[in-house]
C-alpha positions in Angstrom: 0.0 0.0 0.0 1.4 3.4 -1.0 1.6 5.8 2.0 -0.2 9.1 1.8 -0.6 11.8 4.4 -4.2 12.0 3.4 -4.7 9.1 5.8 -4.8 11.8 8.5 -2.3 10.1 10.8 -2.4 11.2 14.4 1.0 12.3 15.9 1.7 13.1 19.5 4.5 15.6 20.2 5.9 15.3 23.7 8.3 18.2 24.7 8.6 20.5 27.6 9.7 23.4 25.3 6.7 25.4 23.9 8.9 26.7 21.1 9.9 23.2 19.9 6.3 22.0 20.1 5.1 25.0 18.0 7.8 24.5 15.4 7.4 20.8 15.0 3.7 21.0 15.2 3.5 23.6 12.5 5.6 21.6 10.1 3.6 18.5 10.6 0.2 20.2 10.4 1.2 21.9 7.1 2.0 18.4 5.7 -1.5 17.2 6.6 -1.1 15.4 9.9 -3.3 15.6 13.0 -1.2 16.9 15.8 -1.6 16.6 19.6 0.8 17.8 22.2 1.9 17.0 25.7 4.3 19.1 27.9 5.6 16.2 30.0 5.8 12.4 30.2 2.9 11.9 32.6 0.5 13.9 30.4 1.7 12.0 27.3 1.0 8.6 28.9 -2.4 9.7 29.9 -3.2 10.8 26.4 -1.9 7.6 24.9 -4.2 5.7 27.3 -7.2 7.8 26.2 -6.6 7.8 22.4 -4.5 5.9 19.9 -1.7 7.6 18.0 0.1 6.5 14.9 3.5 8.1 16.0 5.0 9.7 19.0 7.7 12.3 18.8 9.4 12.3 22.2 11.9 14.7 23.6 14.6 12.7 25.3 15.6 15.1 28.1 12.6 16.4 30.1 12.3 17.3 33.8 10.5 14.7 36.0 9.8 11.8 33.7 12.4 11.7 30.9 12.0 10.2 27.4 13.7 7.0 28.5 11.1 6.3 31.1 8.2 7.2 28.8 9.5 4.9 26.2 9.9 2.1 28.7 6.3 2.5 29.9 4.8 2.6 26.4 6.6 -0.6 25.4 5.7 -2.3 28.7 1.9 -1.7 28.1 1.0 -4.8 26.1 -2.6 -3.5 25.6 -1.3 -0.8 23.2 -1.1 -1.5 19.5 2.3 -0.9 17.9 3.1 2.8 17.9 6.5 4.0 16.6 8.6 6.3 18.8 10.8 9.0 17.3 13.2 10.4 19.9 14.1 14.1 19.7 17.5 14.9 21.2 19.9 17.8 21.4 23.3 17.5 19.7 25.1 17.7 23.0 22.8 15.2 24.8 24.0 11.8 25.9 23.9 8.9 23.5 20.4 7.8 22.4 21.4 4.1 22.4 19.6 3.6 25.7 16.4 4.9 24.3 16.6 2.7 21.2 17.3 -0.3 23.5 14.2 0.5 25.5 12.1 0.3 22.3 12.3 3.6 20.4 12.5 3.2 16.7 14.5 6.2 15.5 15.9 9.6 16.6 16.4 13.0 15.2 18.7 15.8 16.6 17.8 19.4 17.3 17.6 21.8 15.7 15.4 19.8 13.3 15.2 20.5 9.6 11.9 20.3 7.7 13.1 17.7 5.2 14.8 15.4 7.7 11.8 15.6 10.1 9.2 14.8 7.4 11.4 12.0 5.9 11.8 10.3 9.3 8.1 10.7 10.1 7.1 9.2 6.7 9.5 6.3 7.2 8.1 5.4 10.6 4.5 5.8 9.5 5.1 3.4 6.6 6.4 0.9 9.2 3.3 1.5 11.4 0.9 0.9 8.5 2.8 -2.2 7.4 2.6 -3.7 10.9 -1.1 -2.7 11.2 -1.9 -4.4 7.9 0.0 -7.5 8.9 -1.9 -7.7 12.2 -5.2 -7.2 10.5 -4.5 -10.0 8.0 -3.6 -12.3 10.9 -6.8 -11.3 12.7 -9.0 -11.9 9.7 -7.3 -15.3 9.1 -8.0 -16.3 12.7 -11.6 -15.2 12.4 -12.0 -17.1 9.1 -10.6 -20.3 10.5 -12.8 -19.9 13.7 -15.9 -19.3 11.6 -15.0 -22.1 9.2 -14.5 -24.6 11.9 -17.8 -23.6 13.6 -19.6 -24.0 10.3 -18.0 -27.3 9.6 -19.0 -28.8 12.9 -22.7 -28.7 12.3 -22.9 -30.8 9.2 -20.2 -33.2 10.5 -22.2 -33.8 13.8 -25.3 -34.3 11.8 -23.6 -36.8 9.5 -22.2 -38.7 12.4 -25.7 -39.0 13.9 -27.2 -40.2 10.6 -24.5 -42.8 10.1 -25.1 -44.1 13.6 -28.8 -44.4 12.9 -28.1 -46.3 9.7 -25.9 -48.7 11.5 -28.6 -49.2 14.2 -31.1 -50.2 11.5 -33.2 -47.1 11.3 -34.0 -47.7 7.7 -33.9 -51.5 7.8 -31.3 -54.2 8.0 -28.1 -53.5 6.0 -26.2 -56.0 4.0 -22.7 -56.9 5.2 -21.2 -54.8 2.4 -23.3 -51.7 3.2 -22.6 -52.2 6.9 -18.8 -52.2 6.2 -19.0 -49.1 3.9 -21.0 -47.1 6.4 -18.7 -48.1 9.2 -15.7 -46.8 7.2 -17.7 -43.6 6.4 -18.5 -43.1 10.1 -14.8 -43.6 11.1 -13.7 -41.0 8.6 -16.4 -38.6 9.6 -15.4 -39.0 13.3 -11.7 -38.4 12.5 -12.6 -35.2 10.5 -14.8 -34.0 13.3 -12.0 -34.5 15.9 -9.6 -32.6 13.6 -12.1 -29.7 13.3 -12.7 -29.6 17.0 -8.9 -29.6 17.7 -8.4 -26.8 15.1 -11.1 -24.7 16.8 -9.6 -25.2 20.2 -6.1 -24.2 18.9 -7.4 -20.9 17.5 -9.3 -20.1 20.6 -6.1 -20.3 22.5 -4.1 -18.3 20.0 -6.8 -15.6 19.7 -7.0 -15.3 23.5 -10.6 -16.4 23.4 -10.2 -19.4 25.5 -11.7 -19.0 29.0 -10.7 -21.7 31.5 -12.8 -22.5 34.6 -10.5 -23.6 37.4 -11.9 -25.8 40.1 -10.4 -28.6 42.3 -9.9 -31.7 40.1 -9.2 -35.2 41.4 -6.5 -36.3 39.0 -6.5 -39.9 40.1 -10.2 -40.2 39.3 -9.8 -38.3 36.1 -7.1 -40.7 34.9 -9.2 -43.7 35.9 -12.0 -42.3 33.8 -9.8 -41.8 30.8 -8.3 -45.3 31.0 -11.8 -46.8 31.1 -12.9 -44.7 28.1 -9.9 -45.6 25.9 -9.8 -49.3 26.9 -12.1 -50.3 24.0 -9.6 -48.7 21.6 -6.7 -50.6 23.1 -8.3 -54.0 23.4 -8.6 -54.8 19.6 -4.8 -54.3 19.4 -4.2 -56.6 22.4 -2.9 -53.7 24.4 -3.3 -53.1 28.2 -3.8 -49.8 29.9 -2.3 -49.7 33.4 -2.8 -47.0 35.9 0.0 -46.8 38.5 -1.1 -44.2 41.1 1.2 -43.8 44.0 -1.2 -41.2 45.4 -4.6 -42.3 46.5 -6.1 -38.9 46.1 -4.5 -35.8 44.7 -6.3 -32.6 43.8 -5.1 -29.8 41.4 -6.8 -26.6 40.5 -7.6 -26.8 36.9 -10.2 -26.9 34.1 -11.4 -30.5 34.2 -12.6 -30.5 30.6 -9.2 -29.3 29.3 -7.3 -31.7 31.5 -9.5 -34.5 30.2 -8.7 -33.4 26.7 -5.0 -33.2 27.5 -4.6 -36.7 28.9 -7.0 -38.3 26.5 -4.8 -37.0 23.7 -1.6 -38.3 25.3 -3.0 -41.7 26.1 -4.8 -41.9 22.7 -1.6 -41.2 20.9 0.2 -43.8 22.9 -2.3 -46.4 21.9 -2.2 -45.2 18.3 1.5 -45.7 18.0 1.9 -48.9 20.0 1.3 -52.3 18.3 2.3 -54.6 21.2 2.8 -54.3 24.9 0.8 -51.6 26.6 0.4 -48.1 27.9 1.1 -47.2 31.5 -0.2 -44.0 33.2 1.9 -43.1 36.3 0.8 -40.6 38.8 3.4 -39.4 41.4 4.3 -36.3 43.3 7.2 -34.3 42.0 8.9 -34.5 45.4 8.1 -34.5 49.1 8.6 -30.7 49.3 7.4 -29.6 45.8 3.6 -28.9 45.5 3.4 -30.4 42.0 2.2 -33.7 40.6 3.7 -35.6 37.7 1.7 -37.7 35.2 3.7 -39.9 32.9 2.2 -41.6 29.9 4.5 -44.5 29.0 4.2 -46.7 25.9 6.1 -49.6 24.3 5.5 -48.3 20.8 7.8 -47.4 17.9 9.4 -44.4 19.5 10.2 -40.9 18.1 13.4 -40.0 16.3 15.5 -37.5 18.3 15.4 -34.9 15.5 11.6 -34.9 15.7 11.4 -34.5 19.5 12.6 -30.9 19.5 9.7 -29.7 17.4 7.1 -32.2 18.5 5.0 -29.6 20.5 5.0 -27.0 17.7 1.9 -26.2 15.6 1.5 -28.3 12.4 4.6 -30.4 13.2 3.7 -33.8 11.9 5.8 -36.9 12.6 7.3 -38.8 9.8 5.3 -41.9 10.5 2.3 -42.7 8.2 0.0 -42.7 11.2 0.9 -39.1 12.1 -2.1 -36.8 12.3 -2.6 -33.1 11.6 0.2 -31.9 13.9 -2.2 -30.0 16.2 -2.9 -32.5 19.0 0.4 -32.2 20.8 0.6 -28.4 20.2 -2.9 -28.1 21.8 -1.7 -30.3 24.7 1.2 -27.9 25.3 -1.1 -24.9 25.3 -3.4 -26.6 27.8 -0.4 -27.5 30.1 1.0 -23.9 29.9 -2.5 -22.5 30.7 -2.3 -24.5 33.9 1.2 -23.2 34.7 2.7 -26.6 34.1 5.3 -28.2 31.8 5.3 -31.0 29.3 8.2 -32.9 27.7 9.0 -36.1 25.9 11.8 -38.7 26.1 11.8 -41.5 23.5 14.0 -44.2 21.9 13.2 -45.5 18.5 11.9 -49.1 18.7 11.6 -48.9 22.5 8.8 -46.5 23.2 8.1 -43.0 24.5 7.4 -41.2 27.8 5.3 -38.1 27.9 5.7 -36.3 31.2 3.3 -33.6 32.5 4.1 -31.6 35.6 1.2 -29.6 37.1 1.1 -27.4 40.2 -1.4 -28.5 42.8 -2.3 -24.9 43.5 -2.7 -22.0 41.1 
């Protein structure tokens, strides 16, 4: 996009010298910018809280709160959208490196010249608009994916229900061939629905729209529940699911639904990538003094190559095995663990199996 001052960019001039404010303000207003002023750092911060600006021209040396501190506070406020800061400094003032290190984007020395001032202003506004456009594209993409996944869920849920009814004989007895075909269709539909649900949860986390409800959760009971739910998946493969709980009852503060999703994913993956042996879920306390619990999901499966382990919890990082899924499940697991102030890591040997370890605080 070609930059034009006709965009009516809003610029805040912060300087304790009325003469400097008048000079710089006149230059900018004549070039088509909307100018606001502040005589000190405190006033500038208050105005920035009240209204958004496209650029801040900030005098470095001011009494009370200097330009260094104003820069630091602006950059520390994560609620503010990106706003370039142009430091204004006298020729005999200290080095401006500290201001740049604190987050300022450029500087200009007094006395300012018209051409240099306007050139630096235009440069920083181009940067501002470029970042704004990038952020808007990212926001629109997230909204699109969120809306798409919402819209996809409805027909997928309906299709799943219809396929279940067909298998139950709702329209009469099915031939063996039709029964097999509909079973395959149902399995594929279920897999697609799970993928859509996972994608939706991922973007809820990334967009900051995920609200967790923290209540006391009995982890032992939760793991027993998950082991029972997944046993029918393990049995056809001849696998056992063992729960080794060294703690009879342990409670953590967490979102039960999300913790259920986390451990279901880890145990489900262990079953998926294990062909013989079994899956063990271990529940222990981190130590006698540490107020944390450790859940290990141990399998006797094919293992994970070392080069894949470093990126395993990143988004869309699929394993090299043909059974690997969308690359979102472990990423979502990591986001759930982090939302509970915990940690997750993996250790694995190819041909020997894997251990996924989750450490969660017992108190938030």
